[in-house]
All heavy atoms as an XYZ file, in Angstrom:
723
protein
N      -6.639    -55.569     27.170
C      -7.808    -55.154     26.306
C      -8.339    -56.416     25.749
O      -7.591    -57.324     25.278
C      -7.315    -54.170     25.255
C      -8.378    -53.770     24.274
S      -8.434    -52.141     23.705
C      -7.015    -51.273     24.199
N      -9.637    -56.514     25.747
C     -10.265    -57.673     25.116
C     -11.082    -57.251     23.894
O     -11.689    -56.236     23.880
C     -11.063    -58.502     26.031
C     -12.451    -57.945     26.429
C     -13.209    -58.921     27.347
C     -14.449    -58.193     27.797
N     -15.208    -59.082     28.727
N     -11.051    -58.119     22.798
C     -11.857    -57.901     21.612
C     -12.835    -58.993     21.538
O     -12.596    -60.128     21.824
C     -10.960    -57.898     20.350
C     -10.115    -56.807     20.151
C      -9.423    -56.963     18.828
C      -8.597    -55.720     18.398
N      -7.960    -55.963     17.098
N     -14.045    -58.629     21.236
C     -15.084    -59.659     21.057
C     -16.115    -59.167     20.004
O     -16.298    -58.005     19.655
C     -15.762    -59.959     22.435
O     -16.594    -61.117     22.296
C     -16.587    -58.823     22.889
N     -16.865    -60.200     19.532
C     -17.979    -59.889     18.597
C     -19.194    -60.678     19.176
O     -19.100    -61.787     19.523
C     -17.708    -60.442     17.216
O     -16.704    -59.713     16.526
N     -20.331    -59.968     19.135
C     -21.590    -60.580     19.611
C     -22.628    -60.316     18.565
O     -22.726    -59.239     17.926
C     -22.022    -60.031     21.014
C     -21.196    -60.723     22.120
C     -21.836    -58.572     21.104
N     -23.435    -61.184     18.361
C     -24.451    -61.251     17.264
C     -25.809    -61.700     17.831
O     -25.931    -62.574     18.665
C     -24.025    -62.243     16.083
C     -24.946    -62.435     14.965
C     -24.907    -61.204     14.016
C     -24.621    -63.656     14.167
N     -26.844    -61.050     17.273
C     -28.252    -61.277     17.653
C     -29.077    -61.443     16.407
O     -29.049    -60.519     15.674
C     -28.803    -60.320     18.613
C     -30.181    -60.613     19.031
C     -30.801    -59.608     20.101
C     -32.110    -60.013     20.441
N     -32.725    -59.081     21.470
N     -29.746    -62.602     16.329
C     -30.793    -62.715     15.262
C     -32.085    -62.063     15.761
O     -32.598    -62.481     16.818
C     -30.983    -64.167     14.808
C     -29.736    -64.690     14.144
C     -30.038    -66.022     13.487
C     -28.716    -66.545     12.898
N     -28.800    -66.608     11.463
N     -32.618    -61.192     14.946
C     -33.871    -60.548     15.338
C     -35.034    -61.121     14.633
O     -34.914    -61.747     13.560
C     -33.769    -59.012     14.859
C     -32.475    -58.366     15.344
C     -35.007    -58.298     15.327
C     -32.334    -58.247     16.844
N     -36.176    -61.205     15.320
C     -37.338    -61.745     14.783
C     -37.578    -61.140     13.343
O     -37.468    -59.920     13.205
C     -38.555    -61.451     15.687
C     -39.751    -62.258     15.462
C     -40.826    -61.776     16.355
C     -41.561    -62.974     16.941
N     -42.647    -62.518     17.895
N     -37.883    -62.018     12.434
C     -38.098    -61.566     11.032
C     -36.882    -61.742     10.137
O     -36.799    -61.314      8.970
N     -35.788    -62.324     10.712
C     -34.651    -62.727      9.917
C     -33.478    -61.698      9.799
O     -32.548    -61.889      9.192
N     -33.706    -60.556     10.568
C     -32.660    -59.517     10.615
C     -31.535    -59.955     11.628
O     -31.778    -60.700     12.542
C     -33.228    -58.112     11.025
C     -34.264    -57.685     10.044
C     -33.688    -57.233      8.673
C     -34.761    -56.662      7.781
N     -34.316    -56.468      6.488
N     -30.362    -59.235     11.463
C     -29.334    -59.476     12.435
C     -28.664    -58.125     12.879
O     -28.748    -57.249     12.099
C     -28.186    -60.376     11.910
O     -27.655    -59.786     10.760
C     -28.634    -61.775     11.567
N     -28.143    -58.152     14.016
C     -27.397    -57.031     14.570
C     -26.114    -57.546     15.184
O     -26.157    -58.523     15.877
C     -28.231    -56.091     15.449
C     -28.572    -56.704     16.696
C     -27.377    -54.761     15.740
N     -24.992    -56.906     14.895
C     -23.687    -57.442     15.443
C     -22.939    -56.292     16.063
O     -22.932    -55.190     15.487
C     -22.894    -58.032     14.244
C     -21.508    -58.551     14.655
C     -20.894    -59.044     13.414
C     -19.452    -59.556     13.789
N     -18.663    -59.820     12.569
N     -22.235    -56.505     17.104
C     -21.398    -55.554     17.742
C     -19.995    -56.071     17.851
O     -19.760    -57.137     18.395
C     -21.843    -55.181     19.136
C     -20.840    -54.318     19.878
C     -23.189    -54.469     19.083
N     -19.097    -55.425     17.220
C     -17.634    -55.723     17.334
C     -17.051    -54.711     18.229
O     -17.314    -53.502     18.029
C     -16.831    -55.629     15.899
C     -17.348    -56.678     15.001
O     -17.204    -57.866     15.350
O     -17.796    -56.333     13.904
N     -16.438    -55.194     19.359
C     -16.113    -54.241     20.399
C     -14.738    -54.568     21.053
O     -14.369    -55.765     21.074
C     -17.217    -54.274     21.510
C     -16.976    -53.093     22.448
C     -17.306    -55.577     22.159
C     -18.241    -52.959     23.383
N     -13.990    -53.456     21.449
C     -12.785    -53.570     22.191
C     -13.045    -52.972     23.538
O     -13.447    -51.810     23.551
C     -11.569    -52.921     21.445
C     -11.176    -53.573     20.236
C      -9.970    -52.853     19.568
O      -9.104    -52.263     20.320
O      -9.919    -52.832     18.367
N     -12.748    -53.742     24.563
C     -13.061    -53.240     25.965
C     -11.688    -53.153     26.691
O     -10.925    -54.122     26.700
C     -14.006    -54.160     26.679
C     -15.299    -54.235     25.914
C     -14.215    -53.669     28.130
C     -16.247    -55.336     26.440
N     -11.430    -52.026     27.292
C     -10.189    -51.830     27.940
C     -10.168    -52.592     29.317
O     -11.182    -53.045     29.750
C      -9.992    -50.300     28.354
O     -11.021    -49.806     29.177
C      -9.975    -49.462     27.077
N      -8.965    -52.650     29.874
C      -8.853    -53.428     31.088
C      -9.661    -52.843     32.267
O     -10.076    -53.533     33.235
C      -7.371    -53.506     31.527
C      -6.553    -54.352     30.551
O      -7.169    -55.253     29.785
O      -5.371    -54.138     30.474
N      -9.947    -51.548     32.227
C     -10.789    -50.865     33.198
C     -12.298    -50.793     32.786
O     -12.970    -49.932     33.324
C     -10.192    -49.476     33.567
C     -10.195    -48.483     32.406
O     -10.439    -48.866     31.329
O     -10.069    -47.293     32.739
N     -12.690    -51.661     31.878
C     -14.101    -51.930     31.518
C     -14.718    -50.765     30.936
O     -15.857    -50.308     31.182
C     -14.850    -52.385     32.789
C     -14.494    -53.601     33.363
C     -14.917    -54.898     32.487
O     -16.093    -55.021     32.257
O     -14.050    -55.639     32.177
N     -13.953    -50.145     29.962
C     -14.550    -49.072     29.099
C     -14.433    -49.402     27.668
O     -13.575    -50.190     27.191
C     -13.810    -47.706     29.317
C     -13.999    -47.274     30.816
C     -13.674    -45.790     30.983
N     -14.146    -45.356     32.250
C     -15.302    -44.882     32.560
N     -16.248    -44.707     31.471
N     -15.648    -44.499     33.606
N     -15.318    -48.913     26.829
C     -15.344    -49.154     25.345
C     -14.206    -48.354     24.737
O     -14.156    -47.151     24.821
C     -16.719    -48.805     24.731
C     -17.851    -49.697     25.355
C     -16.633    -49.016     23.248
C     -19.245    -49.213     24.988
N     -13.273    -49.144     24.118
C     -12.166    -48.500     23.368
C     -12.626    -48.255     21.928
O     -12.351    -47.254     21.372
C     -11.000    -49.292     23.424
C      -9.807    -48.831     22.612
N      -9.083    -47.703     23.002
C      -9.214    -49.181     21.451
C      -8.152    -47.416     22.084
N      -8.273    -48.319     21.118
N     -13.249    -49.271     21.266
C     -13.681    -49.169     19.979
C     -14.942    -49.994     19.810
O     -15.063    -51.050     20.497
C     -12.625    -49.596     18.996
C     -12.822    -49.055     17.561
O     -13.658    -48.206     17.338
O     -12.243    -49.666     16.633
N     -15.853    -49.556     18.931
C     -17.046    -50.343     18.674
C     -17.556    -50.081     17.282
O     -17.488    -48.951     16.749
C     -18.183    -49.894     19.657
C     -19.419    -50.745     19.595
C     -18.488    -48.390     19.695
C     -20.381    -50.591     20.671
N     -18.115    -51.146     16.604
C     -18.755    -51.055     15.401
C     -20.008    -51.843     15.525
O     -20.079    -53.047     15.878
C     -17.889    -51.795     14.296
C     -16.515    -50.899     14.129
C     -18.532    -51.738     12.927
C     -15.546    -51.570     13.190
N     -21.118    -51.186     15.147
C     -22.467    -51.793     15.188
C     -22.774    -52.019     13.720
O     -22.854    -51.063     12.868
C     -23.536    -50.913     15.763
C     -23.017    -50.520     17.180
C     -24.812    -51.514     15.752
C     -23.856    -49.340     17.818
N     -22.988    -53.320     13.339
C     -23.405    -53.605     11.938
C     -24.536    -54.651     11.839
O     -24.898    -55.188     12.898
C     -22.088    -54.192     11.207
O     -21.576    -55.305     11.823
N     -24.881    -54.871     10.668
C     -25.907    -55.995     10.507
C     -26.811    -55.711      9.365
O     -26.624    -54.864      8.528
N     -27.897    -56.307      9.334
C     -28.878    -56.319      8.311
C     -30.111    -55.374      8.743
O     -31.119    -55.860      9.139
C     -29.427    -57.765      8.054
C     -30.427    -57.863      6.999
O     -30.476    -56.980      6.128
O     -31.224    -58.873      7.022
N     -29.822    -54.084      8.659
C     -30.834    -53.151      9.046
C     -30.573    -51.784      8.459
O     -29.541    -51.587      7.803
C     -30.651    -52.970     10.606
C     -29.345    -52.556     11.150
C     -28.908    -51.291     11.105
C     -28.574    -53.552     11.721
C     -27.630    -50.946     11.512
C     -27.227    -53.114     12.227
C     -26.804    -51.841     12.137
N     -31.417    -50.880      8.710
C     -31.327    -49.549      8.131
C     -31.455    -48.574      9.369
O     -32.281    -48.848     10.332
C     -32.452    -49.211      7.133
C     -32.375    -50.010      5.929
C     -33.070    -51.218      5.765
C     -31.539    -49.638      4.919
C     -33.092    -51.957      4.626
C     -31.379    -50.427      3.767
C     -32.147    -51.604      3.621
N     -30.698    -47.459      9.258
C     -30.796    -46.415     10.335
C     -30.913    -45.091      9.629
O     -30.280    -44.762      8.683
C     -29.491    -46.483     11.128
C     -29.459    -45.320     12.113
C     -29.275    -47.752     11.872
N     -31.855    -44.299     10.197
C     -32.079    -42.916      9.731
C     -31.955    -41.945     10.850
O     -32.507    -42.221     11.931
C     -33.464    -42.770      9.139
C     -33.710    -43.727      7.973
C     -34.382    -44.898      8.155
C     -33.180    -43.518      6.659
C     -34.600    -45.720      7.146
C     -33.368    -44.390      5.674
C     -34.068    -45.521      5.910
O     -34.290    -46.380      4.889
N     -31.211    -40.903     10.734
C     -30.371    -40.519      9.595
C     -29.108    -41.383      9.683
O     -28.691    -41.835     10.696
C     -29.967    -39.034      9.808
C     -30.093    -38.846     11.277
C     -31.176    -39.813     11.742
N     -28.548    -41.731      8.429
C     -27.485    -42.621      8.360
C     -26.233    -42.295      9.175
O     -25.582    -43.128      9.811
C     -27.015    -42.741      6.837
C     -27.969    -43.657      6.083
C     -27.453    -43.779      4.598
O     -27.295    -42.877      3.964
N     -27.108    -45.056      4.227
N     -25.969    -40.970      9.249
C     -24.715    -40.534      9.971
C     -24.898    -40.739     11.472
O     -23.927    -40.723     12.239
C     -24.399    -39.091      9.641
C     -25.420    -38.135     10.004
C     -26.516    -37.947      8.901
O     -26.515    -38.513      7.895
O     -27.389    -37.040      9.150
N     -26.093    -40.952     11.930
C     -26.313    -41.073     13.352
C     -25.721    -42.308     13.977
O     -25.318    -42.323     15.134
C     -27.927    -41.093     13.672
N     -25.565    -43.359     13.196
C     -24.978    -44.619     13.636
C     -23.434    -44.436     14.006
O     -23.001    -44.817     15.070
C     -25.131    -45.767     12.668
C     -24.679    -47.117     13.193
C     -25.412    -47.564     14.391
C     -24.825    -48.189     12.162
N     -22.757    -43.715     13.071
C     -21.352    -43.410     13.314
C     -21.185    -42.514     14.477
O     -20.328    -42.629     15.337
C     -20.726    -42.820     12.052
C     -19.234    -42.619     12.272
C     -18.515    -42.051     10.976
O     -19.205    -42.095      9.951
O     -17.447    -41.497     11.132
N     -22.118    -41.506     14.627
C     -22.160    -40.566     15.727
C     -22.290    -41.337     17.034
O     -21.650    -41.155     18.020
C     -23.240    -39.511     15.511
C     -23.318    -38.486     16.573
C     -24.454    -37.552     16.297
O     -24.464    -36.955     15.126
O     -25.332    -37.346     17.171
N     -23.239    -42.326     17.031
C     -23.552    -43.116     18.255
C     -22.308    -43.904     18.657
O     -21.944    -43.954     19.787
C     -24.742    -44.053     17.955
C     -25.036    -45.106     19.080
C     -25.333    -44.392     20.376
C     -26.156    -46.002     18.623
N     -21.655    -44.616     17.587
C     -20.516    -45.355     17.946
C     -19.442    -44.478     18.591
O     -18.753    -44.878     19.528
C     -20.005    -46.007     16.605
C     -20.811    -47.050     16.104
C     -20.452    -47.510     14.653
O     -19.767    -46.783     13.967
O     -20.895    -48.616     14.280
N     -19.172    -43.326     17.998
C     -18.153    -42.363     18.635
C     -18.595    -41.905     20.018
O     -17.659    -41.800     20.901
C     -18.010    -41.110     17.721
C     -17.258    -41.477     16.440
O     -16.434    -42.386     16.419
N     -17.589    -40.864     15.365
N     -19.833    -41.730     20.235
C     -20.277    -41.317     21.549
C     -20.096    -42.430     22.657
O     -19.902    -42.207     23.839
C     -21.801    -40.874     21.517
C     -22.332    -40.312     22.758
C     -22.287    -38.812     22.653
C     -23.082    -38.245     23.795
N     -23.170    -36.848     23.803
N     -20.203    -43.696     22.182
C     -20.046    -44.843     23.092
C     -18.602    -45.099     23.507
O     -18.355    -45.702     24.624
C     -20.627    -46.118     22.441
C     -22.165    -46.153     22.266
C     -22.509    -47.345     21.373
C     -22.765    -46.281     23.600
N     -17.590    -44.621     22.691
C     -16.216    -44.800     23.044
C     -15.910    -44.077     24.305
O     -16.271    -42.950     24.521
C     -15.327    -44.328     21.938
C     -15.416    -45.131     20.594
C     -14.672    -44.636     19.555
C     -14.840    -45.323     18.193
N     -14.242    -44.799     17.005
N     -15.191    -44.815     25.267
C     -14.903    -44.290     26.546
C     -15.921    -44.608     27.628
O     -15.627    -44.307     28.760
N     -17.078    -45.096     27.247
C     -18.110    -45.331     28.172
C     -17.903    -46.706     28.906
O     -17.388    -47.678     28.265
C     -19.412    -45.383     27.550
S     -20.059    -43.760     26.914
N     -18.279    -46.796     30.091
C     -18.472    -48.166     30.798
C     -19.867    -48.630     30.318
O     -20.660    -47.956     29.674
C     -18.259    -47.998     32.309
C     -19.269    -47.189     32.994
O     -20.427    -47.084     32.590
N     -18.843    -46.666     34.138
N     -20.296    -49.795     30.882
C     -21.505    -50.401     30.496
C     -22.724    -49.498     30.782
O     -23.661    -49.305     29.981
C     -21.693    -51.850     31.038
C     -22.909    -52.505     30.653
C     -23.134    -52.679     29.187
C     -23.076    -53.924     31.389
N     -22.828    -49.019     32.007
C     -23.992    -48.211     32.515
C     -23.992    -46.894     31.631
O     -25.106    -46.458     31.285
C     -23.888    -47.928     33.983
C     -24.179    -49.184     34.825
C     -25.447    -49.961     34.375
O     -26.521    -49.316     34.247
O     -25.322    -51.226     34.167
N     -22.852    -46.276     31.445
C     -22.894    -44.987     30.668
C     -23.304    -45.329     29.256
O     -24.071    -44.524     28.630
C     -21.417    -44.399     30.669
C     -21.016    -43.954     32.004
C     -19.478    -43.654     32.044
O     -18.736    -44.129     31.184
O     -19.136    -42.939     33.026
N     -22.892    -46.452     28.647
C     -23.306    -46.771     27.290
C     -24.767    -47.016     27.241
O     -25.454    -46.565     26.273
C     -22.588    -48.071     26.854
N     -25.335    -47.666     28.284
C     -26.852    -47.884     28.179
C     -27.617    -46.476     28.250
O     -28.628    -46.326     27.618
C     -27.230    -48.651     29.386
C     -26.936    -50.131     29.251
C     -27.364    -50.885     30.501
C     -27.063    -52.318     30.454
N     -27.490    -53.024     31.777
N     -27.043    -45.590     29.032
C     -27.616    -44.166     29.051
C     -27.531    -43.488     27.694
O     -28.465    -42.888     27.255
C     -26.890    -43.424     30.146
O     -27.335    -42.052     30.196
N     -26.386    -43.650     27.001
C     -26.215    -43.051     25.647
C     -27.181    -43.636     24.721
O     -27.841    -43.007     23.899
C     -24.773    -43.227     25.199
C     -24.650    -42.864     23.709
C     -23.792    -42.399     25.958
N     -27.352    -44.989     24.737
C     -28.305    -45.688     23.918
C     -29.727    -45.208     24.137
O     -30.505    -44.963     23.165
C     -28.349    -47.195     24.026
C     -26.986    -47.829     23.579
C     -26.931    -49.281     24.091
C     -26.961    -47.746     22.090
N     -30.138    -44.954     25.443
C     -31.414    -44.414     25.677
C     -31.637    -43.054     25.105
O     -32.637    -42.688     24.582
C     -31.750    -44.351     27.226
C     -32.059    -45.711     27.837
C     -32.511    -45.552     29.274
N     -31.508    -45.133     30.134
C     -30.557    -45.890     30.751
N     -30.591    -47.199     30.537
N     -29.669    -45.365     31.573
N     -30.625    -42.219     25.242
C     -30.604    -40.778     24.703
C     -30.769    -40.932     23.193
O     -31.502    -40.121     22.544
C     -29.245    -40.142     25.084
C     -29.016    -38.827     24.440
C     -27.604    -38.349     24.663
O     -27.081    -38.678     25.788
O     -27.001    -37.674     23.786
N     -30.081    -41.839     22.482
C     -30.109    -41.958     21.055
C     -31.421    -42.615     20.510
O     -31.767    -42.468     19.330
C     -28.832    -42.600     20.512
C     -27.790    -41.675     20.095
C     -27.079    -41.044     21.158
C     -27.567    -41.316     18.895
C     -26.011    -40.147     20.904
C     -26.519    -40.435     18.576
C     -25.765    -39.913     19.581
O     -24.814    -38.957     19.337
N     -32.133    -43.205     21.394
C     -33.389    -43.870     20.900
C     -34.358    -42.830     20.357
O     -35.249    -43.154     19.597
C     -34.020    -44.708     22.051
O     -34.481    -43.952     23.038
N     -34.233    -41.551     20.781
C     -35.122    -40.488     20.323
C     -34.490    -39.795     19.072
O     -35.246    -39.191     18.360
C     -35.311    -39.457     21.440
C     -35.976    -40.034     22.639
C     -36.069    -39.029     23.786
O     -35.830    -37.873     23.537
O     -36.393    -39.474     24.867
N     -33.275    -40.030     18.751
C     -32.539    -39.465     17.647
C     -32.466    -40.323     16.399
O     -32.243    -39.803     15.354
C     -31.120    -39.035     18.062
C     -31.028    -37.970     19.203
C     -29.622    -37.693     19.454
C     -29.565    -36.738     20.608
N     -28.054    -36.291     20.904
N     -32.557    -41.633     16.706
C     -32.393    -42.563     15.554
C     -33.693    -43.347     15.248
O     -34.305    -43.774     16.159
C     -31.275    -43.605     15.979
C     -29.862    -42.913     15.942
C     -31.264    -44.799     14.977
C     -28.790    -43.839     16.342
N     -33.953    -43.483     14.000
C     -35.061    -44.428     13.578
C     -34.309    -45.645     13.013
O     -33.551    -45.588     12.079
C     -35.851    -43.808     12.471
O     -36.462    -42.575     13.060
C     -36.931    -44.729     12.087
N     -34.480    -46.719     13.687
C     -33.835    -48.003     13.329
C     -34.840    -49.063     12.789
O     -35.903    -49.214     13.398
C     -33.152    -48.606     14.454
N     -34.595    -49.552     11.587
C     -35.496    -50.514     10.981
C     -34.687    -51.860     10.945
O     -33.675    -51.974     10.333
C     -35.925    -50.182      9.590
C     -36.544    -48.776      9.367
C     -36.815    -48.512      7.925
C     -37.874    -48.830     10.136
N     -35.246    -52.874     11.651
C     -34.633    -54.205     11.759
C     -34.074    -54.522     13.068
O     -33.585    -55.636     13.312
N     -33.920    -53.493     13.969
C     -33.393    -53.777     15.254
C     -33.784    -52.615     16.219
O     -34.277    -51.594     15.660
C     -31.838    -53.998     15.280
C     -31.095    -52.741     15.212
C     -30.413    -52.200     16.294
C     -31.059    -52.035     14.034
C     -29.612    -51.047     16.223
C     -30.366    -50.823     13.921
C     -29.668    -50.366     15.055
N     -33.574    -52.734     17.470
C     -33.765    -51.587     18.383
C     -32.467    -51.356     19.144
O     -31.579    -52.131     19.172
C     -34.868    -51.835     19.428
O     -34.403    -52.906     20.311
C     -36.272    -52.322     18.770
N     -32.389    -50.171     19.722
C     -31.213    -49.898     20.595
C     -31.156    -50.710     21.861
O     -30.159    -50.988     22.441
C     -31.101    -48.392     20.824
C     -30.841    -47.551     19.569
C     -30.695    -46.064     19.981
C     -29.579    -48.072     18.828
N     -32.359    -51.304     22.212
C     -32.400    -52.230     23.260
C     -31.614    -53.565     22.949
O     -30.990    -54.129     23.766
C     -33.840    -52.579     23.686
C     -34.500    -51.402     24.463
O     -33.790    -50.567     24.995
O     -35.737    -51.446     24.469
N     -31.663    -53.908     21.685
C     -30.917    -55.032     21.156
C     -29.472    -54.827     21.280
O     -28.599    -55.649     21.688
C     -31.273    -55.347     19.703
C     -32.689    -55.772     19.489
O     -33.230    -56.575     20.290
O     -33.316    -55.409     18.483
N     -29.055    -53.531     21.012
C     -27.616    -53.268     21.063
C     -27.199    -53.231     22.562
O     -26.116    -53.710     22.914
C     -27.315    -51.825     20.476
C     -25.895    -51.390     20.720
C     -27.673    -51.842     19.019
N     -28.042    -52.751     23.494
C     -27.749    -52.722     24.919
C     -27.525    -54.196     25.413
O     -26.634    -54.548     26.169
C     -28.823    -52.046     25.753
N     -28.391    -55.083     24.863
C     -28.368    -56.532     25.248
C     -27.000    -57.086     24.767
O     -26.329    -57.859     25.482
C     -29.520    -57.261     24.613
C     -29.547    -58.715     24.926
C     -30.773    -59.381     24.235
O     -31.882    -58.800     24.215
O     -30.577    -60.531     23.749
N     -26.577    -56.661     23.620
C     -25.333    -57.300     23.083
C     -24.175    -56.707     23.784
O     -23.111    -57.388     24.080
C     -25.184    -56.899     21.546
C     -26.147    -57.732     20.622
C     -26.078    -57.108     19.230
C     -25.777    -59.121     20.681
N     -24.185    -55.403     24.254
C     -23.171    -54.824     25.032
C     -23.026    -55.521     26.365
O     -21.973    -55.842     26.871
C     -23.431    -53.367     25.360
C     -23.157    -52.410     24.142
C     -23.542    -50.915     24.546
C     -21.786    -52.537     23.538
N     -24.108    -55.837     26.971
C     -24.040    -56.701     28.317
C     -23.348    -58.008     28.047
O     -22.472    -58.329     28.861
C     -25.528    -56.885     28.746
C     -26.072    -55.688     29.485
C     -27.364    -56.008     30.302
O     -27.347    -57.168     30.874
O     -28.169    -55.162     30.295
N     -23.665    -58.690     26.936
C     -22.983    -59.977     26.674
C     -21.557    -59.745     26.393
O     -20.730    -60.537     26.969
C     -23.598    -60.595     25.386
C     -24.903    -61.281     25.483
C     -25.251    -62.023     24.273
C     -26.624    -62.665     24.292
N     -26.942    -63.228     22.992
N     -21.119    -58.702     25.737
C     -19.729    -58.470     25.389
C     -18.976    -58.134     26.707
O     -17.902    -58.632     26.827
C     -19.672    -57.231     24.469
N     -19.572    -57.371     27.582
C     -18.869    -57.028     28.777
C     -18.736    -58.247     29.708
O     -17.825    -58.315     30.495
C     -19.498    -55.893     29.575
C     -19.136    -54.468     29.100
C     -19.688    -53.947     28.021
C     -18.091    -53.776     29.790
C     -19.306    -52.608     27.559
C     -17.690    -52.521     29.404
C     -18.258    -51.968     28.302
N     -19.681    -59.139     29.640
C     -19.644    -60.308     30.562
C     -18.827    -61.412     29.997
O     -18.408    -62.354     30.751
C     -21.097    -60.773     30.841
C     -21.828    -59.854     31.778
C     -23.254    -60.267     31.884
C     -24.072    -59.216     32.821
N     -25.448    -59.468     32.917
N     -18.543    -61.403     28.650
C     -17.746    -62.478     28.138
C     -16.295    -62.521     28.382
O     -15.762    -61.578     28.910
C     -17.883    -62.500     26.562
O     -17.286    -61.366     25.988
């Protein structure tokens, strides 16, 4: 299992960070999305994190696309999270 953290500075001074544990078979074991942003509804972020657990990279991108209609994010986009996931899986 590998643990990694990836960070992105967003235009306008915001940041988004993903702390992730990836299993040996390339699935998300645990994930925390944090940073300098707001998400509405607030509980949707924790719900998203739970939905991402067990996903491989392609499944995770699909979940993010699904949630882009459920979450209003101020300070980042779910595309930013997808980019960070790609970095994490490749590191």
